[in-house]
mmCIF file of the N, C-alpha and C atoms, coordinates in Angstrom:
data_MODEL
# 
_entry.id   MODEL 
# 
loop_
_atom_site.group_PDB 
_atom_site.id 
_atom_site.type_symbol 
_atom_site.label_atom_id 
_atom_site.label_alt_id 
_atom_site.label_comp_id 
_atom_site.label_asym_id 
_atom_site.label_entity_id 
_atom_site.label_seq_id 
_atom_site.pdbx_PDB_ins_code 
_atom_site.Cartn_x 
_atom_site.Cartn_y 
_atom_site.Cartn_z 
_atom_site.occupancy 
_atom_site.B_iso_or_equiv 
_atom_site.pdbx_formal_charge 
_atom_site.auth_seq_id 
_atom_site.auth_comp_id 
_atom_site.auth_asym_id 
_atom_site.auth_atom_id 
_atom_site.pdbx_PDB_model_num 
ATOM 1   N N  . MET A 1 1  ? 25.274 47.880 87.345 1.00 0.00 ? 1  MET A N  1 
ATOM 2   C CA . MET A 1 1  ? 26.186 46.921 86.822 1.00 0.00 ? 1  MET A CA 1 
ATOM 3   C C  . MET A 1 1  ? 24.878 45.559 85.836 1.00 0.00 ? 1  MET A C  1 
ATOM 4   N N  . TRP A 1 2  ? 23.941 45.091 86.015 1.00 0.00 ? 2  TRP A N  1 
ATOM 5   C CA . TRP A 1 2  ? 22.682 44.614 85.115 1.00 0.00 ? 2  TRP A CA 1 
ATOM 6   C C  . TRP A 1 2  ? 23.512 44.798 83.531 1.00 0.00 ? 2  TRP A C  1 
ATOM 7   N N  . SER A 1 3  ? 23.036 46.046 83.562 1.00 0.00 ? 3  SER A N  1 
ATOM 8   C CA . SER A 1 3  ? 23.680 46.762 81.759 1.00 0.00 ? 3  SER A CA 1 
ATOM 9   C C  . SER A 1 3  ? 24.987 46.249 81.377 1.00 0.00 ? 3  SER A C  1 
ATOM 10  N N  . LEU A 1 4  ? 25.503 46.636 82.400 1.00 0.00 ? 4  LEU A N  1 
ATOM 11  C CA . LEU A 1 4  ? 27.213 46.162 81.977 1.00 0.00 ? 4  LEU A CA 1 
ATOM 12  C C  . LEU A 1 4  ? 27.210 44.662 81.683 1.00 0.00 ? 4  LEU A C  1 
ATOM 13  N N  . ILE A 1 5  ? 26.305 44.025 82.299 1.00 0.00 ? 5  ILE A N  1 
ATOM 14  C CA . ILE A 1 5  ? 26.119 42.685 81.511 1.00 0.00 ? 5  ILE A CA 1 
ATOM 15  C C  . ILE A 1 5  ? 25.590 41.876 80.729 1.00 0.00 ? 5  ILE A C  1 
ATOM 16  N N  . VAL A 1 6  ? 24.910 42.758 80.287 1.00 0.00 ? 6  VAL A N  1 
ATOM 17  C CA . VAL A 1 6  ? 24.113 42.453 79.500 1.00 0.00 ? 6  VAL A CA 1 
ATOM 18  C C  . VAL A 1 6  ? 24.819 43.007 78.011 1.00 0.00 ? 6  VAL A C  1 
ATOM 19  N N  . ALA A 1 7  ? 25.469 44.003 78.119 1.00 0.00 ? 7  ALA A N  1 
ATOM 20  C CA . ALA A 1 7  ? 26.619 44.947 77.141 1.00 0.00 ? 7  ALA A CA 1 
ATOM 21  C C  . ALA A 1 7  ? 27.455 43.088 76.965 1.00 0.00 ? 7  ALA A C  1 
ATOM 22  N N  . ILE A 1 8  ? 28.013 42.712 77.716 1.00 0.00 ? 8  ILE A N  1 
ATOM 23  C CA . ILE A 1 8  ? 28.866 41.861 77.362 1.00 0.00 ? 8  ILE A CA 1 
ATOM 24  C C  . ILE A 1 8  ? 28.539 40.346 76.853 1.00 0.00 ? 8  ILE A C  1 
ATOM 25  N N  . VAL A 1 9  ? 27.338 40.355 77.438 1.00 0.00 ? 9  VAL A N  1 
ATOM 26  C CA . VAL A 1 9  ? 26.834 39.282 76.636 1.00 0.00 ? 9  VAL A CA 1 
ATOM 27  C C  . VAL A 1 9  ? 26.173 39.338 75.279 1.00 0.00 ? 9  VAL A C  1 
ATOM 28  N N  . VAL A 1 10 ? 25.579 40.591 74.631 1.00 0.00 ? 10 VAL A N  1 
ATOM 29  C CA . VAL A 1 10 ? 25.249 41.161 73.177 1.00 0.00 ? 10 VAL A CA 1 
ATOM 30  C C  . VAL A 1 10 ? 26.458 41.190 72.446 1.00 0.00 ? 10 VAL A C  1 
ATOM 31  N N  . GLY A 1 11 ? 27.721 41.902 72.945 1.00 0.00 ? 11 GLY A N  1 
ATOM 32  C CA . GLY A 1 11 ? 28.950 41.793 73.291 1.00 0.00 ? 11 GLY A CA 1 
ATOM 33  C C  . GLY A 1 11 ? 29.597 40.603 72.379 1.00 0.00 ? 11 GLY A C  1 
ATOM 34  N N  . PHE A 1 12 ? 29.640 39.722 72.915 1.00 0.00 ? 12 PHE A N  1 
ATOM 35  C CA . PHE A 1 12 ? 29.941 38.326 72.763 1.00 0.00 ? 12 PHE A CA 1 
ATOM 36  C C  . PHE A 1 12 ? 29.475 37.910 71.583 1.00 0.00 ? 12 PHE A C  1 
ATOM 37  N N  . VAL A 1 13 ? 28.249 38.046 71.127 1.00 0.00 ? 13 VAL A N  1 
ATOM 38  C CA . VAL A 1 13 ? 27.444 37.632 69.934 1.00 0.00 ? 13 VAL A CA 1 
ATOM 39  C C  . VAL A 1 13 ? 27.629 38.772 68.375 1.00 0.00 ? 13 VAL A C  1 
ATOM 40  N N  . ALA A 1 14 ? 27.497 40.045 69.033 1.00 0.00 ? 14 ALA A N  1 
ATOM 41  C CA . ALA A 1 14 ? 27.483 40.811 68.125 1.00 0.00 ? 14 ALA A CA 1 
ATOM 42  C C  . ALA A 1 14 ? 28.995 40.515 67.533 1.00 0.00 ? 14 ALA A C  1 
ATOM 43  N N  . GLY A 1 15 ? 30.186 40.192 68.589 1.00 0.00 ? 15 GLY A N  1 
ATOM 44  C CA . GLY A 1 15 ? 31.716 40.125 68.129 1.00 0.00 ? 15 GLY A CA 1 
ATOM 45  C C  . GLY A 1 15 ? 31.660 39.007 66.701 1.00 0.00 ? 15 GLY A C  1 
ATOM 46  N N  . LEU A 1 16 ? 30.662 38.086 66.970 1.00 0.00 ? 16 LEU A N  1 
ATOM 47  C CA . LEU A 1 16 ? 30.524 36.883 66.138 1.00 0.00 ? 16 LEU A CA 1 
ATOM 48  C C  . LEU A 1 16 ? 30.230 37.228 64.927 1.00 0.00 ? 16 LEU A C  1 
ATOM 49  N N  . ILE A 1 17 ? 28.965 38.302 64.991 1.00 0.00 ? 17 ILE A N  1 
ATOM 50  C CA . ILE A 1 17 ? 28.518 38.486 63.989 1.00 0.00 ? 17 ILE A CA 1 
ATOM 51  C C  . ILE A 1 17 ? 28.977 39.755 63.413 1.00 0.00 ? 17 ILE A C  1 
ATOM 52  N N  . ALA A 1 18 ? 29.954 40.536 63.754 1.00 0.00 ? 18 ALA A N  1 
ATOM 53  C CA . ALA A 1 18 ? 30.567 41.462 63.085 1.00 0.00 ? 18 ALA A CA 1 
ATOM 54  C C  . ALA A 1 18 ? 31.846 41.262 62.395 1.00 0.00 ? 18 ALA A C  1 
ATOM 55  N N  . ARG A 1 19 ? 32.617 39.751 62.637 1.00 0.00 ? 19 ARG A N  1 
ATOM 56  C CA . ARG A 1 19 ? 33.278 39.208 62.485 1.00 0.00 ? 19 ARG A CA 1 
ATOM 57  C C  . ARG A 1 19 ? 32.884 38.989 61.022 1.00 0.00 ? 19 ARG A C  1 
ATOM 58  N N  . ALA A 1 20 ? 31.662 38.208 60.831 1.00 0.00 ? 20 ALA A N  1 
ATOM 59  C CA . ALA A 1 20 ? 31.230 37.216 59.677 1.00 0.00 ? 20 ALA A CA 1 
ATOM 60  C C  . ALA A 1 20 ? 30.768 38.524 58.671 1.00 0.00 ? 20 ALA A C  1 
ATOM 61  N N  . LEU A 1 21 ? 30.344 39.568 59.434 1.00 0.00 ? 21 LEU A N  1 
ATOM 62  C CA . LEU A 1 21 ? 30.131 40.823 58.434 1.00 0.00 ? 21 LEU A CA 1 
ATOM 63  C C  . LEU A 1 21 ? 31.228 41.254 57.669 1.00 0.00 ? 21 LEU A C  1 
ATOM 64  N N  . HIS A 1 22 ? 32.317 41.781 58.192 1.00 0.00 ? 22 HIS A N  1 
ATOM 65  C CA . HIS A 1 22 ? 33.366 42.389 57.651 1.00 0.00 ? 22 HIS A CA 1 
ATOM 66  C C  . HIS A 1 22 ? 33.866 42.049 56.794 1.00 0.00 ? 22 HIS A C  1 
ATOM 67  N N  . PRO A 1 23 ? 34.344 42.537 55.820 1.00 0.00 ? 23 PRO A N  1 
ATOM 68  C CA . PRO A 1 23 ? 34.987 42.097 54.834 1.00 0.00 ? 23 PRO A CA 1 
ATOM 69  C C  . PRO A 1 23 ? 36.831 42.021 54.925 1.00 0.00 ? 23 PRO A C  1 
ATOM 70  N N  . GLY A 1 24 ? 37.517 41.051 54.435 1.00 0.00 ? 24 GLY A N  1 
ATOM 71  C CA . GLY A 1 24 ? 38.833 41.162 54.451 1.00 0.00 ? 24 GLY A CA 1 
ATOM 72  C C  . GLY A 1 24 ? 39.526 39.419 55.149 1.00 0.00 ? 24 GLY A C  1 
ATOM 73  N N  . ASP A 1 25 ? 40.289 39.459 55.337 1.00 0.00 ? 25 ASP A N  1 
ATOM 74  C CA . ASP A 1 25 ? 40.743 37.997 56.166 1.00 0.00 ? 25 ASP A CA 1 
ATOM 75  C C  . ASP A 1 25 ? 41.667 38.501 57.358 1.00 0.00 ? 25 ASP A C  1 
ATOM 76  N N  . ASP A 1 26 ? 40.337 38.198 58.193 1.00 0.00 ? 26 ASP A N  1 
ATOM 77  C CA . ASP A 1 26 ? 41.271 38.479 59.923 1.00 0.00 ? 26 ASP A CA 1 
ATOM 78  C C  . ASP A 1 26 ? 41.945 36.874 60.533 1.00 0.00 ? 26 ASP A C  1 
ATOM 79  N N  . LYS A 1 27 ? 43.091 37.410 60.944 1.00 0.00 ? 27 LYS A N  1 
ATOM 80  C CA . LYS A 1 27 ? 43.933 36.568 61.538 1.00 0.00 ? 27 LYS A CA 1 
ATOM 81  C C  . LYS A 1 27 ? 43.342 36.564 63.231 1.00 0.00 ? 27 LYS A C  1 
ATOM 82  N N  . ALA A 1 28 ? 42.628 36.955 63.342 1.00 0.00 ? 28 ALA A N  1 
ATOM 83  C CA . ALA A 1 28 ? 42.108 37.276 65.252 1.00 0.00 ? 28 ALA A CA 1 
ATOM 84  C C  . ALA A 1 28 ? 41.511 35.855 65.275 1.00 0.00 ? 28 ALA A C  1 
ATOM 85  N N  . GLY A 1 29 ? 41.780 35.470 65.791 1.00 0.00 ? 29 GLY A N  1 
ATOM 86  C CA . GLY A 1 29 ? 41.108 33.921 66.435 1.00 0.00 ? 29 GLY A CA 1 
ATOM 87  C C  . GLY A 1 29 ? 40.015 34.300 67.689 1.00 0.00 ? 29 GLY A C  1 
ATOM 88  N N  . PHE A 1 30 ? 39.448 33.017 67.938 1.00 0.00 ? 30 PHE A N  1 
ATOM 89  C CA . PHE A 1 30 ? 37.886 33.444 68.735 1.00 0.00 ? 30 PHE A CA 1 
ATOM 90  C C  . PHE A 1 30 ? 37.737 34.332 69.911 1.00 0.00 ? 30 PHE A C  1 
ATOM 91  N N  . LEU A 1 31 ? 38.571 34.021 70.864 1.00 0.00 ? 31 LEU A N  1 
ATOM 92  C CA . LEU A 1 31 ? 38.953 34.727 71.761 1.00 0.00 ? 31 LEU A CA 1 
ATOM 93  C C  . LEU A 1 31 ? 38.910 36.439 71.616 1.00 0.00 ? 31 LEU A C  1 
ATOM 94  N N  . MET A 1 32 ? 40.029 36.501 70.531 1.00 0.00 ? 32 MET A N  1 
ATOM 95  C CA . MET A 1 32 ? 40.269 37.968 70.285 1.00 0.00 ? 32 MET A CA 1 
ATOM 96  C C  . MET A 1 32 ? 39.052 38.510 69.305 1.00 0.00 ? 32 MET A C  1 
ATOM 97  N N  . THR A 1 33 ? 38.137 37.885 69.098 1.00 0.00 ? 33 THR A N  1 
ATOM 98  C CA . THR A 1 33 ? 37.341 38.176 68.292 1.00 0.00 ? 33 THR A CA 1 
ATOM 99  C C  . THR A 1 33 ? 36.143 38.277 69.324 1.00 0.00 ? 33 THR A C  1 
ATOM 100 N N  . THR A 1 34 ? 35.705 37.539 70.095 1.00 0.00 ? 34 THR A N  1 
ATOM 101 C CA . THR A 1 34 ? 35.128 37.526 71.153 1.00 0.00 ? 34 THR A CA 1 
ATOM 102 C C  . THR A 1 34 ? 35.353 38.869 72.092 1.00 0.00 ? 34 THR A C  1 
ATOM 103 N N  . VAL A 1 35 ? 36.994 39.299 72.179 1.00 0.00 ? 35 VAL A N  1 
ATOM 104 C CA . VAL A 1 35 ? 36.968 40.484 73.313 1.00 0.00 ? 35 VAL A CA 1 
ATOM 105 C C  . VAL A 1 35 ? 36.618 41.725 72.439 1.00 0.00 ? 35 VAL A C  1 
ATOM 106 N N  . LEU A 1 36 ? 36.801 41.688 71.150 1.00 0.00 ? 36 LEU A N  1 
ATOM 107 C CA . LEU A 1 36 ? 36.693 42.905 70.173 1.00 0.00 ? 36 LEU A CA 1 
ATOM 108 C C  . LEU A 1 36 ? 35.103 43.434 70.445 1.00 0.00 ? 36 LEU A C  1 
ATOM 109 N N  . GLY A 1 37 ? 33.960 42.341 69.963 1.00 0.00 ? 37 GLY A N  1 
ATOM 110 C CA . GLY A 1 37 ? 32.653 42.420 70.084 1.00 0.00 ? 37 GLY A CA 1 
ATOM 111 C C  . GLY A 1 37 ? 31.872 42.954 71.409 1.00 0.00 ? 37 GLY A C  1 
ATOM 112 N N  . ILE A 1 38 ? 32.806 42.814 72.594 1.00 0.00 ? 38 ILE A N  1 
ATOM 113 C CA . ILE A 1 38 ? 32.554 43.086 73.867 1.00 0.00 ? 38 ILE A CA 1 
ATOM 114 C C  . ILE A 1 38 ? 33.260 44.499 74.078 1.00 0.00 ? 38 ILE A C  1 
ATOM 115 N N  . ALA A 1 39 ? 33.988 44.662 73.254 1.00 0.00 ? 39 ALA A N  1 
ATOM 116 C CA . ALA A 1 39 ? 34.550 46.247 73.112 1.00 0.00 ? 39 ALA A CA 1 
ATOM 117 C C  . ALA A 1 39 ? 33.570 46.762 72.738 1.00 0.00 ? 39 ALA A C  1 
ATOM 118 N N  . GLY A 1 40 ? 33.467 46.684 71.452 1.00 0.00 ? 40 GLY A N  1 
ATOM 119 C CA . GLY A 1 40 ? 32.282 47.524 70.225 1.00 0.00 ? 40 GLY A CA 1 
ATOM 120 C C  . GLY A 1 40 ? 31.072 47.293 71.171 1.00 0.00 ? 40 GLY A C  1 
ATOM 121 N N  . SER A 1 41 ? 30.677 46.813 72.220 1.00 0.00 ? 41 SER A N  1 
ATOM 122 C CA . SER A 1 41 ? 28.796 46.531 72.379 1.00 0.00 ? 41 SER A CA 1 
ATOM 123 C C  . SER A 1 41 ? 29.912 47.673 73.429 1.00 0.00 ? 41 SER A C  1 
ATOM 124 N N  . LEU A 1 42 ? 30.147 47.756 74.353 1.00 0.00 ? 42 LEU A N  1 
ATOM 125 C CA . LEU A 1 42 ? 30.852 49.089 75.693 1.00 0.00 ? 42 LEU A CA 1 
ATOM 126 C C  . LEU A 1 42 ? 30.973 50.180 74.473 1.00 0.00 ? 42 LEU A C  1 
ATOM 127 N N  . LEU A 1 43 ? 31.676 50.108 73.566 1.00 0.00 ? 43 LEU A N  1 
ATOM 128 C CA . LEU A 1 43 ? 31.605 51.272 72.493 1.00 0.00 ? 43 LEU A CA 1 
ATOM 129 C C  . LEU A 1 43 ? 29.965 52.042 72.690 1.00 0.00 ? 43 LEU A C  1 
ATOM 130 N N  . ALA A 1 44 ? 29.462 51.095 71.651 1.00 0.00 ? 44 ALA A N  1 
ATOM 131 C CA . ALA A 1 44 ? 28.002 51.592 71.403 1.00 0.00 ? 44 ALA A CA 1 
ATOM 132 C C  . ALA A 1 44 ? 27.300 51.932 72.652 1.00 0.00 ? 44 ALA A C  1 
ATOM 133 N N  . THR A 1 45 ? 27.510 51.266 74.353 1.00 0.00 ? 45 THR A N  1 
ATOM 134 C CA . THR A 1 45 ? 26.580 51.479 75.120 1.00 0.00 ? 45 THR A CA 1 
ATOM 135 C C  . THR A 1 45 ? 27.192 52.909 75.481 1.00 0.00 ? 45 THR A C  1 
ATOM 136 N N  . TYR A 1 46 ? 28.267 52.895 76.059 1.00 0.00 ? 46 TYR A N  1 
ATOM 137 C CA . TYR A 1 46 ? 28.800 54.523 76.271 1.00 0.00 ? 46 TYR A CA 1 
ATOM 138 C C  . TYR A 1 46 ? 28.920 55.912 75.595 1.00 0.00 ? 46 TYR A C  1 
ATOM 139 N N  . ALA A 1 47 ? 29.054 55.640 73.957 1.00 0.00 ? 47 ALA A N  1 
ATOM 140 C CA . ALA A 1 47 ? 28.702 56.594 73.003 1.00 0.00 ? 47 ALA A CA 1 
ATOM 141 C C  . ALA A 1 47 ? 27.450 56.865 73.640 1.00 0.00 ? 47 ALA A C  1 
ATOM 142 N N  . GLY A 1 48 ? 26.225 55.902 72.828 1.00 0.00 ? 48 GLY A N  1 
ATOM 143 C CA . GLY A 1 48 ? 25.120 56.100 73.142 1.00 0.00 ? 48 GLY A CA 1 
ATOM 144 C C  . GLY A 1 48 ? 24.670 57.281 74.204 1.00 0.00 ? 48 GLY A C  1 
ATOM 145 N N  . ARG A 1 49 ? 24.844 56.588 75.695 1.00 0.00 ? 49 ARG A N  1 
ATOM 146 C CA . ARG A 1 49 ? 24.773 57.133 76.622 1.00 0.00 ? 49 ARG A CA 1 
ATOM 147 C C  . ARG A 1 49 ? 25.331 58.646 76.702 1.00 0.00 ? 49 ARG A C  1 
ATOM 148 N N  . LEU A 1 50 ? 26.452 58.963 75.915 1.00 0.00 ? 50 LEU A N  1 
ATOM 149 C CA . LEU A 1 50 ? 27.339 60.050 75.613 1.00 0.00 ? 50 LEU A CA 1 
ATOM 150 C C  . LEU A 1 50 ? 26.170 61.370 75.062 1.00 0.00 ? 50 LEU A C  1 
ATOM 151 N N  . LEU A 1 51 ? 25.836 60.223 73.963 1.00 0.00 ? 51 LEU A N  1 
ATOM 152 C CA . LEU A 1 51 ? 25.057 61.843 73.056 1.00 0.00 ? 51 LEU A CA 1 
ATOM 153 C C  . LEU A 1 51 ? 23.365 61.666 73.511 1.00 0.00 ? 51 LEU A C  1 
ATOM 154 N N  . GLY A 1 52 ? 23.251 60.830 74.422 1.00 0.00 ? 52 GLY A N  1 
ATOM 155 C CA . GLY A 1 52 ? 21.526 60.993 75.465 1.00 0.00 ? 52 GLY A CA 1 
ATOM 156 C C  . GLY A 1 52 ? 20.454 60.164 74.266 1.00 0.00 ? 52 GLY A C  1 
ATOM 157 N N  . LEU A 1 53 ? 21.125 58.924 73.628 1.00 0.00 ? 53 LEU A N  1 
ATOM 158 C CA . LEU A 1 53 ? 20.352 58.143 72.998 1.00 0.00 ? 53 LEU A CA 1 
ATOM 159 C C  . LEU A 1 53 ? 19.757 56.984 74.081 1.00 0.00 ? 53 LEU A C  1 
ATOM 160 N N  . TYR A 1 54 ? 20.560 56.776 74.980 1.00 0.00 ? 54 TYR A N  1 
ATOM 161 C CA . TYR A 1 54 ? 20.563 55.598 75.973 1.00 0.00 ? 54 TYR A CA 1 
ATOM 162 C C  . TYR A 1 54 ? 20.524 56.099 77.672 1.00 0.00 ? 54 TYR A C  1 
ATOM 163 N N  . GLY A 1 55 ? 19.698 55.772 78.485 1.00 0.00 ? 55 GLY A N  1 
ATOM 164 C CA . GLY A 1 55 ? 19.396 56.187 79.592 1.00 0.00 ? 55 GLY A CA 1 
ATOM 165 C C  . GLY A 1 55 ? 20.964 55.684 80.605 1.00 0.00 ? 55 GLY A C  1 
ATOM 166 N N  . GLU A 1 56 ? 20.521 56.173 81.730 1.00 0.00 ? 56 GLU A N  1 
ATOM 167 C CA . GLU A 1 56 ? 22.034 55.709 82.537 1.00 0.00 ? 56 GLU A CA 1 
ATOM 168 C C  . GLU A 1 56 ? 22.270 54.134 82.632 1.00 0.00 ? 56 GLU A C  1 
ATOM 169 N N  . ASN A 1 57 ? 21.249 53.388 83.019 1.00 0.00 ? 57 ASN A N  1 
ATOM 170 C CA . ASN A 1 57 ? 21.273 52.252 82.999 1.00 0.00 ? 57 ASN A CA 1 
ATOM 171 C C  . ASN A 1 57 ? 20.758 51.204 82.232 1.00 0.00 ? 57 ASN A C  1 
ATOM 172 N N  . SER A 1 58 ? 20.974 51.742 81.391 1.00 0.00 ? 58 SER A N  1 
ATOM 173 C CA . SER A 1 58 ? 20.594 50.689 79.738 1.00 0.00 ? 58 SER A CA 1 
ATOM 174 C C  . SER A 1 58 ? 21.782 50.426 79.029 1.00 0.00 ? 58 SER A C  1 
ATOM 175 N N  . ALA A 1 59 ? 21.665 48.967 78.370 1.00 0.00 ? 59 ALA A N  1 
ATOM 176 C CA . ALA A 1 59 ? 22.859 48.993 77.410 1.00 0.00 ? 59 ALA A CA 1 
ATOM 177 C C  . ALA A 1 59 ? 22.301 49.320 75.740 1.00 0.00 ? 59 ALA A C  1 
ATOM 178 N N  . ALA A 1 60 ? 23.069 49.111 75.016 1.00 0.00 ? 60 ALA A N  1 
ATOM 179 C CA . ALA A 1 60 ? 22.997 49.822 73.538 1.00 0.00 ? 60 ALA A CA 1 
ATOM 180 C C  . ALA A 1 60 ? 22.485 48.457 72.703 1.00 0.00 ? 60 ALA A C  1 
ATOM 181 N N  . GLY A 1 61 ? 21.665 48.555 72.402 1.00 0.00 ? 61 GLY A N  1 
ATOM 182 C CA . GLY A 1 61 ? 20.546 47.711 71.240 1.00 0.00 ? 61 GLY A CA 1 
ATOM 183 C C  . GLY A 1 61 ? 21.819 46.465 70.416 1.00 0.00 ? 61 GLY A C  1 
ATOM 184 N N  . PHE A 1 62 ? 20.950 45.425 69.977 1.00 0.00 ? 62 PHE A N  1 
ATOM 185 C CA . PHE A 1 62 ? 21.711 44.935 69.435 1.00 0.00 ? 62 PHE A CA 1 
ATOM 186 C C  . PHE A 1 62 ? 22.548 45.122 67.870 1.00 0.00 ? 62 PHE A C  1 
ATOM 187 N N  . ILE A 1 63 ? 21.714 46.031 67.316 1.00 0.00 ? 63 ILE A N  1 
ATOM 188 C CA . ILE A 1 63 ? 22.346 46.106 65.878 1.00 0.00 ? 63 ILE A CA 1 
ATOM 189 C C  . ILE A 1 63 ? 23.547 47.646 66.752 1.00 0.00 ? 63 ILE A C  1 
ATOM 190 N N  . ALA A 1 64 ? 23.139 48.130 67.529 1.00 0.00 ? 64 ALA A N  1 
ATOM 191 C CA . ALA A 1 64 ? 24.646 49.629 67.765 1.00 0.00 ? 64 ALA A CA 1 
ATOM 192 C C  . ALA A 1 64 ? 25.655 48.319 67.957 1.00 0.00 ? 64 ALA A C  1 
ATOM 193 N N  . SER A 1 65 ? 25.617 47.429 68.495 1.00 0.00 ? 65 SER A N  1 
ATOM 194 C CA . SER A 1 65 ? 26.152 46.702 69.293 1.00 0.00 ? 65 SER A CA 1 
ATOM 195 C C  . SER A 1 65 ? 27.188 46.155 67.810 1.00 0.00 ? 65 SER A C  1 
ATOM 196 N N  . ILE A 1 66 ? 26.849 45.625 67.483 1.00 0.00 ? 66 ILE A N  1 
ATOM 197 C CA . ILE A 1 66 ? 27.313 44.702 65.775 1.00 0.00 ? 66 ILE A CA 1 
ATOM 198 C C  . ILE A 1 66 ? 27.894 46.166 65.287 1.00 0.00 ? 66 ILE A C  1 
ATOM 199 N N  . ILE A 1 67 ? 27.561 47.267 65.311 1.00 0.00 ? 67 ILE A N  1 
ATOM 200 C CA . ILE A 1 67 ? 28.026 48.163 64.219 1.00 0.00 ? 67 ILE A CA 1 
ATOM 201 C C  . ILE A 1 67 ? 29.323 48.657 65.352 1.00 0.00 ? 67 ILE A C  1 
ATOM 202 N N  . GLY A 1 68 ? 29.478 48.797 66.438 1.00 0.00 ? 68 GLY A N  1 
ATOM 203 C CA . GLY A 1 68 ? 30.291 49.104 67.141 1.00 0.00 ? 68 GLY A CA 1 
ATOM 204 C C  . GLY A 1 68 ? 31.069 48.257 67.258 1.00 0.00 ? 68 GLY A C  1 
ATOM 205 N N  . ALA A 1 69 ? 30.855 46.807 67.007 1.00 0.00 ? 69 ALA A N  1 
ATOM 206 C CA . ALA A 1 69 ? 31.840 45.322 66.403 1.00 0.00 ? 69 ALA A CA 1 
ATOM 207 C C  . ALA A 1 69 ? 32.620 45.776 65.428 1.00 0.00 ? 69 ALA A C  1 
ATOM 208 N N  . ILE A 1 70 ? 31.994 46.440 64.501 1.00 0.00 ? 70 ILE A N  1 
ATOM 209 C CA . ILE A 1 70 ? 33.016 46.703 63.380 1.00 0.00 ? 70 ILE A CA 1 
ATOM 210 C C  . ILE A 1 70 ? 33.988 47.789 63.532 1.00 0.00 ? 70 ILE A C  1 
ATOM 211 N N  . ILE A 1 71 ? 33.078 48.464 63.688 1.00 0.00 ? 71 ILE A N  1 
ATOM 212 C CA . ILE A 1 71 ? 34.665 49.393 64.196 1.00 0.00 ? 71 ILE A CA 1 
ATOM 213 C C  . ILE A 1 71 ? 35.671 49.025 64.762 1.00 0.00 ? 71 ILE A C  1 
ATOM 214 N N  . ILE A 1 72 ? 35.123 48.773 65.946 1.00 0.00 ? 72 ILE A N  1 
ATOM 215 C CA . ILE A 1 72 ? 36.568 48.074 66.559 1.00 0.00 ? 72 ILE A CA 1 
ATOM 216 C C  . ILE A 1 72 ? 37.290 46.882 65.908 1.00 0.00 ? 72 ILE A C  1 
ATOM 217 N N  . LEU A 1 73 ? 36.370 46.064 64.928 1.00 0.00 ? 73 LEU A N  1 
ATOM 218 C CA . LEU A 1 73 ? 37.271 44.996 64.300 1.00 0.00 ? 73 LEU A CA 1 
ATOM 219 C C  . LEU A 1 73 ? 38.085 45.842 63.289 1.00 0.00 ? 73 LEU A C  1 
ATOM 220 N N  . PHE A 1 74 ? 37.727 47.095 62.395 1.00 0.00 ? 74 PHE A N  1 
ATOM 221 C CA . PHE A 1 74 ? 38.257 47.699 61.497 1.00 0.00 ? 74 PHE A CA 1 
ATOM 222 C C  . PHE A 1 74 ? 39.568 48.508 62.346 1.00 0.00 ? 74 PHE A C  1 
ATOM 223 N N  . ILE A 1 75 ? 39.555 49.151 63.463 1.00 0.00 ? 75 ILE A N  1 
ATOM 224 C CA . ILE A 1 75 ? 40.713 49.656 64.332 1.00 0.00 ? 75 ILE A CA 1 
ATOM 225 C C  . ILE A 1 75 ? 41.634 48.682 63.999 1.00 0.00 ? 75 ILE A C  1 
ATOM 226 N N  . TYR A 1 76 ? 40.759 47.663 64.554 1.00 0.00 ? 76 TYR A N  1 
ATOM 227 C CA . TYR A 1 76 ? 42.172 46.352 64.789 1.00 0.00 ? 76 TYR A CA 1 
ATOM 228 C C  . TYR A 1 76 ? 42.798 46.056 63.743 1.00 0.00 ? 76 TYR A C  1 
ATOM 229 N N  . ASN A 1 77 ? 41.833 45.587 62.944 1.00 0.00 ? 77 ASN A N  1 
ATOM 230 C CA . ASN A 1 77 ? 42.895 45.073 61.577 1.00 0.00 ? 77 ASN A CA 1 
ATOM 231 C C  . ASN A 1 77 ? 43.696 46.447 61.160 1.00 0.00 ? 77 ASN A C  1 
ATOM 232 N N  . MET A 1 78 ? 43.460 47.774 61.244 1.00 0.00 ? 78 MET A N  1 
ATOM 233 C CA . MET A 1 78 ? 44.275 48.719 60.631 1.00 0.00 ? 78 MET A CA 1 
ATOM 234 C C  . MET A 1 78 ? 45.831 48.687 61.659 1.00 0.00 ? 78 MET A C  1 
ATOM 235 N N  . LEU A 1 79 ? 45.719 48.358 62.884 1.00 0.00 ? 79 LEU A N  1 
ATOM 236 C CA . LEU A 1 79 ? 46.418 48.650 63.677 1.00 0.00 ? 79 LEU A CA 1 
ATOM 237 C C  . LEU A 1 79 ? 47.232 47.258 63.567 1.00 0.00 ? 79 LEU A C  1 
ATOM 238 N N  . SER A 1 80 ? 46.861 46.317 63.431 1.00 0.00 ? 80 SER A N  1 
ATOM 239 C CA . SER A 1 80 ? 47.478 45.207 62.989 1.00 0.00 ? 80 SER A CA 1 
ATOM 240 C C  . SER A 1 80 ? 48.349 44.718 62.042 1.00 0.00 ? 80 SER A C  1 
ATOM 241 N N  . LYS A 1 81 ? 47.799 45.587 60.779 1.00 0.00 ? 81 LYS A N  1 
ATOM 242 C CA . LYS A 1 81 ? 48.456 45.568 59.415 1.00 0.00 ? 81 LYS A CA 1 
ATOM 243 C C  . LYS A 1 81 ? 49.551 46.301 59.495 1.00 0.00 ? 81 LYS A C  1 
ATOM 244 N N  . LYS A 1 82 ? 49.795 47.302 60.685 1.00 0.00 ? 82 LYS A N  1 
ATOM 245 C CA . LYS A 1 82 ? 51.141 47.965 60.288 1.00 0.00 ? 82 LYS A CA 1 
ATOM 246 C C  . LYS A 1 82 ? 51.984 47.610 61.515 1.00 0.00 ? 82 LYS A C  1 
ATOM 247 N N  . SER A 1 83 ? 51.552 46.474 61.863 1.00 0.00 ? 83 SER A N  1 
ATOM 248 C CA . SER A 1 83 ? 53.225 46.073 62.878 1.00 0.00 ? 83 SER A CA 1 
ATOM 249 C C  . SER A 1 83 ? 53.514 44.522 62.299 1.00 0.00 ? 83 SER A C  1 
# 
């Protein structure tokens, strides 16, 4: 449970940094950026666990969370441009 809370808090900060690093004109607001950052952090956490990089009760690191948030933000931008 604690690792999930850490992933959410780190994801919040990672989403803000990912938005600053991701090139392009983002129309997502502050709340959507936060949600995408949390999703990216959770993606990095569970993908790392699946690959055996993290233990069962550990969360992804800060850099991995930023990379996960950039991936989620990129996918979000591709899907939002089509609609």
